[in-house]
C-alpha positions in Angstrom: 5.5 89.2 91.8 6.9 86.9 89.0 3.6 85.1 88.8 1.8 88.4 88.2 4.3 89.3 85.4 3.8 85.9 83.8 0.0 86.2 84.0 0.1 89.7 82.5 2.5 88.5 79.7 0.2 85.5 79.0 -2.9 87.8 78.9 -1.1 90.3 76.5 -0.1 87.3 74.2 -3.7 86.1 74.3 -5.1 89.6 73.5 -2.7 90.0 70.6 -4.2 86.9 68.9 -7.8 88.0 69.3 -9.4 88.8 65.9 -10.1 92.5 65.4 -12.1 94.2 62.7 -13.2 97.8 62.5 -14.0 100.6 60.0 -11.5 103.4 60.4 -12.7 105.8 57.8 -15.0 106.2 54.8 -14.5 108.6 51.9 -15.6 109.3 48.4 -12.6 108.3 46.3 -14.0 109.5 43.0 -17.3 111.0 41.8 -18.5 112.3 38.5 -21.7 113.3 36.9 -22.0 114.0 33.2 -25.1 115.5 31.4 -23.9 115.2 27.8 -27.2 116.2 26.2 -28.2 119.1 28.4 -30.1 121.3 28.2 -32.0 119.9 25.2 -32.6 116.5 27.0 -34.5 118.4 29.8 -37.3 119.1 27.3 -38.0 115.4 26.8 -41.2 114.1 28.5 -40.4 110.4 28.3 -39.3 108.6 31.5 -35.7 107.6 31.4 -34.4 104.0 31.5 -31.9 103.4 34.2 -28.9 101.0 34.1 -26.9 100.4 37.3 -23.6 98.5 37.5 -21.9 97.8 40.9 -18.4 96.7 41.3 -16.2 95.9 44.4 -12.5 96.3 44.8 -9.8 96.6 47.4 -6.2 96.5 48.3 -3.9 95.8 51.3 -2.4 99.1 52.6 -0.4 97.6 55.5 -0.2 94.3 57.3 -3.6 94.6 59.0 -5.0 97.7 57.1 -7.1 97.3 53.9 -9.0 99.7 51.6 -12.3 98.4 50.2 -14.1 100.2 47.4 -17.6 100.0 46.0 -18.2 101.6 42.6 -21.6 102.3 41.1 -22.1 103.5 37.6 -25.5 104.7 36.7 -26.5 105.5 33.1 -29.9 106.9 32.4 -31.2 107.2 28.8 -34.2 108.7 27.1 -34.6 106.6 24.0 -31.0 106.6 22.6 -29.8 109.8 24.3 -28.0 109.8 27.6 -29.7 112.0 30.2 -26.9 111.5 32.7 -24.0 109.3 33.6 -23.0 109.2 37.2 -20.1 107.2 38.7 -19.2 107.2 42.4 -16.5 105.2 44.1 -17.0 104.9 47.8 -14.0 103.7 49.8 -13.3 102.8 53.3 -10.2 101.9 55.3 -10.6 98.8 57.5 -8.5 97.2 60.1 -8.6 93.4 60.0 -6.1 91.8 62.5 -5.7 88.1 63.4 -8.4 87.1 60.9 -8.0 83.5 59.7 -6.8 83.6 56.0 -9.9 81.7 54.8 -12.1 84.3 56.3 -10.2 87.4 55.2 -11.4 87.3 51.5 -15.1 87.0 52.3 -14.7 89.7 55.0 -13.2 92.1 52.4 -15.5 91.0 49.6 -18.8 90.9 51.4 -18.8 92.6 54.8 -16.7 95.7 53.9 -18.8 96.5 50.8 -22.0 95.9 52.7 -20.8 98.5 55.3 -19.8 101.0 52.6 -22.9 100.7 50.4 -25.2 103.0 52.5 -22.7 105.8 52.2 -22.5 105.2 48.4 -26.3 105.3 48.1 -26.5 108.6 50.0 -23.7 110.2 48.0 -25.3 109.2 44.7 -28.7 110.5 45.7 -27.1 113.8 46.8 -25.0 114.2 43.7 -27.9 113.6 41.3 -30.4 115.8 43.3 -27.9 118.7 43.4 -28.0 118.7 39.6 -31.7 119.5 39.7 -32.6 116.0 38.6 -35.0 113.8 40.6 -32.9 111.9 43.1 -32.2 108.2 42.4 -32.4 105.8 45.3 -30.4 102.6 44.6 -31.9 99.3 45.6 -30.2 97.0 48.1 -27.4 94.8 46.8 -26.6 91.3 48.0 -22.8 91.4 48.2 -22.6 87.8 49.2 -24.3 86.8 45.8 -21.9 89.2 44.0 -18.9 87.6 45.8 -20.1 84.1 45.0 -20.6 85.1 41.3 -17.0 86.5 41.2 -15.6 83.3 42.7 -17.5 81.3 40.0 -16.1 83.5 37.3 -12.6 83.2 38.6 -12.9 79.4 38.7 -14.2 79.3 35.1 -11.3 81.5 34.0 -8.7 79.3 35.8 -10.3 76.2 34.2 -10.1 77.9 30.8 -6.4 78.9 31.4 -5.4 75.3 32.4 -6.5 74.2 28.9 -3.7 75.3 26.5 -6.1 75.5 23.6 -3.8 73.2 21.6 -5.8 70.5 19.8 -3.9 67.2 19.7 -4.4 64.5 17.1 -6.4 61.5 18.2 -4.4 59.1 20.4 -1.8 61.7 21.3 -1.2 62.6 25.0 0.2 65.7 26.7 3.6 65.4 28.2 
């Protein structure tokens, strides 16, 4: 009987160290659509130019619970006038337990946004089409490339911060 209890205890300890990752919930954290030049802009016949900016964020909510966000800002212009400005922030709550520290940041910066992005795309298309405008279907985003770009920018910022900006005379050294 004691052997069974020891085996059960050892199995529970082993299970408690198994990495776990899952999406618990998705939700629209914020959404806005502005048509500042309506209704006059609807009379324009020129095709609009579209600018899309995507940003990723997140925060720890509890020891193993994280919120990840993907925000898209879409600005469409006809010449110098804004047709519409849409911004949607799609969020999700993720559980990430027993994940090695070196893998946690890429998980939150690449995997979570990749999982949220299809929801964001659908919500943007729905928001815009409900305004009687033609729907906009966002292209795929390579979140790994965005993550690597962010790491590079952070490294450059840290490198710039380590330099005090003080110019020393020739031959002088920093203490």
